[in-house]
C-alpha positions, -999 to 999 in steps of 0.1 A, spaced: 31 119 0 59 143 -10 48 142 -46 12 151 -36 26 179 -14 46 192 -43 16 191 -66 -5 211 -42 23 235 -36 27 242 -74 -10 246 -78 -13 270 -49 16 291 -61 2 294 -96 -33 302 -83 -18 330 -60 0 346 -90 -32 345 -111 -53 359 -83 -28 387 -78 -30 395 -116 -68 395 -112 -66 420 -84 -45 443 -106 -70 439 -135 -99 447 -111 -83 479 -100 -76 490 -136 -111 483 -147 -127 499 -116 -110 533 -121 -132 544 -151 -163 535 -131 -151 552 -99 -150 585 -118 -188 586 -117 -198 605 -86 -230 584 -82 -209 553 -73 -194 568 -42 -158 571 -30 -156 535 -18 -166 517 -50 -131 504 -57 -127 493 -20 -160 474 -22 -149 457 -54 -115 448 -38 -131 434 -6 -155 412 -26 -126 399 -47 -105 392 -17 -133 372 -1 -138 351 -33 -101 346 -37 -99 332 -2 -127 307 -11 -109 298 -43 -76 289 -25 -96 270 2 -113 249 -25 -83 241 -47 -79 206 -32 -109 195 -54 -87 204 -84 -65 174 -78 -46 157 -93 -38 187 -116 -9 209 -107 -19 237 -130 -48 261 -124 -56 257 -161 -70 279 -188 -106 272 -180 -103 283 -144 -83 313 -155 -112 323 -178 -137 319 -149 -114 340 -128 -116 367 -154 -153 365 -152 -151 368 -114 -131 401 -118 -160 415 -140 -187 402 -116 -170 418 -86 -171 451 -104 -208 447 -110 -214 435 -74 -196 466 -60 -224 486 -76 -250 471 -53 -263 498 -29 -254 527 -52 -275 551 -71 -280 546 -109 -249 560 -127 -251 582 -158 -258 567 -193 -222 564 -204 -214 544 -172 -245 522 -177 -233 513 -212 -199 504 -197 -216 482 -171 -237 465 -197 -205 459 -217 -188 443 -187 -218 420 -182 -219 410 -218 -182 402 -218 -186 381 -186 -214 362 -204 -193 357 -235 -165 342 -214 -189 318 -199 -190 300 -232 -152 295 -232 -143 280 -199 -160 246 -203 -145 242 -238 -111 251 -224 -114 226 -196 -121 198 -220 -95 209 -245 -67 211 -219 -77 179 -201 -78 198 -168 -115 193 -160 -122 188 -122 -148 190 -95 -133 224 -85 -136 238 -120 -172 227 -124 -182 241 -90 -162 273 -96 -181 279 -129 -215 271 -113 -210 294 -84 -198 322 -107 -229 319 -127 -252 319 -96 -235 350 -82 -236 368 -116 -274 363 -119 -279 374 -83 -259 406 -88 -277 415 -121 -311 409 -105 -302 432 -76 -290 459 -99 -322 457 -121 -343 462 -89 -323 489 -72 -321 511 -103 -359 509 -107 -358 490 -140 -379 460 -125 -399 455 -93 -385 436 -63 -399 403 -76 -369 402 -100 -348 392 -70 -364 358 -73 -343 352 -104 -311 357 -84 -323 340 -53 -337 308 -70 -305 288 -69 -298 297 -33 -333 288 -23 -329 255 -40 -298 248 -20 -315 257 13 -344 234 3 -319 206 0 -311 209 37 -347 201 45 -353 175 17 -320 155 11 -333 141 -22 -329 175 -37 -292 173 -32 -288 143 -56 -271 151 -89 -291 158 -120 -281 148 -155 -264 174 -178 -290 193 -198 -285 217 -227 -319 232 -218 -307 241 -183 -276 257 -197 -296 277 -222 -320 289 -195 -290 302 -175 -277 321 -205 -312 336 -211 -313 348 -175 -281 367 -179 -290 381 -213 -324 393 -201 -310 409 -170 -282 426 -189 -307 439 -214 -327 453 -185 -298 474 -174 -292 489 -209 -301 526 -210 -325 524 -240 -347 497 -223 -376 513 -205 -389 498 -172 -420 483 -189 -399 464 -214 -374 454 -187 -402 440 -166 -415 419 -196 -380 406 -202 -374 397 -166 -409 381 -163 -401 358 -193 -367 349 -178 -383 341 -145 -409 319 -161 -382 299 -179 -362 296 -147 -392 283 -128 -398 257 -156 -361 246 -155 -360 242 -117 -394 226 -117 -384 200 -143 -353 191 -122 -373 189 -90 -399 166 -105 -371 144 -120 -354 141 -85 -387 136 -67 -396 106 -89 -362 90 -82 -361 99 -45 -365 63 -34 -343 47 -61 -312 31 -44 -279 48 -54 
């Protein structure tokens, strides 16, 4: 029991240090964006509050990282993505910033996407894969897509239907409350991962200054069609096996 307590204590301490470092990085990255008057005086505060809320959830879920006593490089990479996503999320509810700021925002989104290709490899390489890490990565992806879809809508690049892209995963989770067979695990799929990447690429492109609303709508429509196909394929697979004993 004492060894288990020591392991959890070491993991919690390391996680707190990394979360503190993430908060410092968040503040440093937010300052160039906060200089844009369109973002409002409370942009940095909004980003900080979002980060604090996510950090609380991270600490609460660390038990699923057992038996590892290190936070690990993969989770650290995902935490770096969370810093970038919180910056983007703090833009929700603001007017469209100037072109230079939009390029910076698109750069942050592209970097967050690039880091998404590193964390899974790092988990396998370090031998620190866990249920916590898999869930952490998945929730970061879902939140990222939701934020990008909201920004594409609120800055008049795409109509309100683009919110379906960001809401799809959360609607799927809610549907699982009504139909328990939807909560069963699905097999790993390269196609599913590719569709997730395409969603983020398409929505990031929608936010880029040179992309007009018509082109942004076409990109988002293609991404939404692919997402419906991906979810539909998984739903059909689960429905066909809904009465198969575990």
